[in-house]
C-alpha positions, 0 to 999 in steps of 0.5 A, a space after each residue: 571734766 577732762 579739760 578742767 583736769 588738763 588745765 589744773 595739771 598745766 597750772 601745777 606744772 607751771 608752778 613747779 617750774 617757777 618754784 624750781 627757777 626761784 630755788 636756782 636763783 636763791 642758790 645764786 644769791 647765796 653764792 653772791 652773798 658768800 662772795 661779798 662777805 669774803 670780799 668784805 672780810 678781806 677788805 676789813 683785814 686790809 684796812 686793819 693793816 693800813 690803820 696799824 701802819 698809819 698808827 705806827 707812822 703817826 707815832 714815828 712822826 710824833 716822836 720825830 716832831 718831839 725831837 725836832 722841838 727839843 732841838 729848836 728849843 736850844 735856840 729859843 725857850 722861856 729862859 733864852 734872852 732876846 739878844 741870843 735869838 737869831 734874826 732868821 728865827 721868825 715869829 711863826 717858828 718861835 710859836 712852833 718851838 714853844 711846848 704845846 700846852 694841854 687845854 684846860 677847862 676853867 674850873 668853877 670856884 664857888 668861893 669867889 662866886 659873888 652872892 646875890 645882893 640883898 640890897 642895892 645902893 646907887 652911887 653917882 658922881 657930880 664932878 670929876 674926882 681928879 680935876 672937878 670938871 663936868 662929867 657925861 654919864 655913859 650908857 654902860 652900867 656896872 655893878 660890884 657886889 661886896 659882902 659886908 660883915 655885920 658885927 655881932 651884938 648882944 641884946 639884953 632881954 628881960 623876961 617877966 613872969 609870975 610863978 604859979 601853983 599847981 593844985 594837982 602837983 602840989 608845987 610851984 611852976 613857972 613859964 618856960 623861957 624859950 631857947 635858954 638853958 636853965 640857970 644860964 646867963 646867956 641864951 642857947 645861941 651863945 652857949 653853942 657859940 662858946 662850945 664852938 670856940 672851946 671844942 671845935 676851934 680848940 680855944 682856951 677859956 682865956 682866949 674865948 673870954 677875949 674873943 667875946 670882949 674883942 668881937 662883941 664888946 661883952 665881958 665874960 668870965 672863965 667860970 661862965 665859960 666853964 659852967 656853960 660847957 658843963 651845963 650842955 652835958 645834961 642835954 647830950 646824953 641821949 645823942 652820945 648813947 646813940 653814937 655808941 650804938 651806931 659804933 656797935 653796929 658798924 662794920 669796922 671800928 677803929 680804936 686808939 688812945 692817948 694821954 689826958 690830964 686832970 688836976 695834974 694826974 694822968 688819964 686816958 682818952 680812948 677813941 672809937 671811930 667809924 665812917 659815920 660816928 666818933 666817940 671819946 671816953 676819958 678814963 682813969 687807966 689804960 687797962 683792958 676793962 676800959 677797952 672793952 666798955 664799947 663792944 661791937 655787936 658785929 664787924 671788925 675792930 681795927 687797932 694797933 698791937 696794944 695788948 688791951 685790945 686782945 680781949 675784944 671779941 670778934 675778928 681783929 685787924 692790926 695796923 700795918 702802919 705801926 708794923 712797917 714803922 717798927 720794921 723800918 726803925 730797928 732798935 738794937 745794933 746789928 752784929 754782922 753784915 749778913 744780918 743787916 742784909 737779911 733784915 733789909 730783905 725781910 722788911 722789903 718782903 713785908 712791904 711788897 706783900 702788903 702792897 700786892 695785897 692792896 693791889 689784888 684786892 682792887 682787882 678781885 675783891 674781898 674773899 677768905 681765900 685771898 686772906 689765906 693766900 697772903 697770910 701764907 705768903 707772910 709766913 713764908 717771908 718770915 720763914 725765909 730769914 736765915 740770920 736771926 738777930 735781936 731785931 729780926 727776932 723782935 719783928 717776927 715775934 711781933 707779927 706771930 704774936 698777932 698771927 691771923 690778924 694782919 689780913 682781915 681787911 682782905 675778907 671783911 667789907 669796909 675794913 681798912 688795913 690801918 687805924 689811921 682813922 682813929 689817929 686822925 680823930 685823936 689829933 684834934 684832942 691832942 691839940 686841945 691838950 697842948 692848948 688847955 693842958 688839963 681838965 679840972 673836974 669830972 663833969 667838965 671832962 665828961 662834957 668835953 668828951 661828949 661835945 668833942 664826940 659830936 663835933 668829930 661826928 659832924 666833921 665825919 658827916 661833913 655837917 655844921 657842928 653848931 647846927 647839929 648841936 643846936 638840934 640835939 639840945 633843942 630837941 631835949 629842951 622841948 621834951 623835958 627841959 625847964 627854965 
């Protein structure tokens, strides 16, 4: 029993000595690791210094090389005549004198890409076209893809049918002719093409008539063009109402108006544009009732300072482009030189505040605090005016009359500081007005407003107008159209 106890004690003593030895070794390793970390840190710092020195030296060498290249270009450049080049300037040196060009990756050009051929034609030569000699065919094969335009042609189709009498409805019914508007001389494709020429391409009725005759050899009257465009109105009402609803739910609505003519009398073309829809409304007057015909359920209305928009409910954003244009074109003469300098400072201050607000918006994002900050800066800029003349007072009154409506874009999402989107939408209508001058009737005017709305909406969405219009009309025809 005593011998077993002694052996156990001996083993315990041995293990304790081993444990103590391992602890000492661990301490030595920890010290070595700490020393290695310190050495690595010192070496990394030294390498950083070396890298900085090398970078500085590289920069100096690049600057020196650029200066030498400029000096060498005095002897040889793209404008130097060959007789003025010294004989000792070798070809290798000439290459080094040229300004280095950054490598540019070739950009694919889908417009020049050849399409896959629909059919293949084989061409052979039996004799030389120049001398008439014998020819030997080579192993190499060549292919040239050419796109051929097939002239459009009309096909006059006769649709025979019998009328039927319905005993339940107590009336006469006839079969439906597919893809044809009721009482229309042409099919739906022709009606859509007429709409494209008149609305999308802004052609007059006379130009549309000549296009049909010159391209397709078909005579068509101006009355047929007008009647076809007017008939399309009956199938666009639901889609037009859908666009109005989209505008009401948008985060931002951009509004503007321009003149229009109907039988020599002035009407007004009101436009409301968003990122996904555009709606035109042709009205008789420029009063606020017409401006309120499409009220937004939410979001911000962006417009110029026209007073008809003041009665719109909800937050508003006034156009900075109009403000800066008015500020840079003073209307009245200045009385004294100090007034001129003070007005210049006012205009420059407003421009700087607007620029800084856009830059800070990119950095920190939209918030109510950012809006309040720049509204305060704008007020301080106006209060800094010392010489109050007619021009400065007019500009200050213009801004203060719409106080709180200049930096709305800093708080609400998807809001731009200008109504340029509405201006761009009006440009197409203005061109149409200059070409066609005026509308003759209420139906044709309403039909143009609907088709122009669909066209500009398709352009906003980068869609094909003809396919968009076909989808809308066919859906309505399949639902309840009869021919």
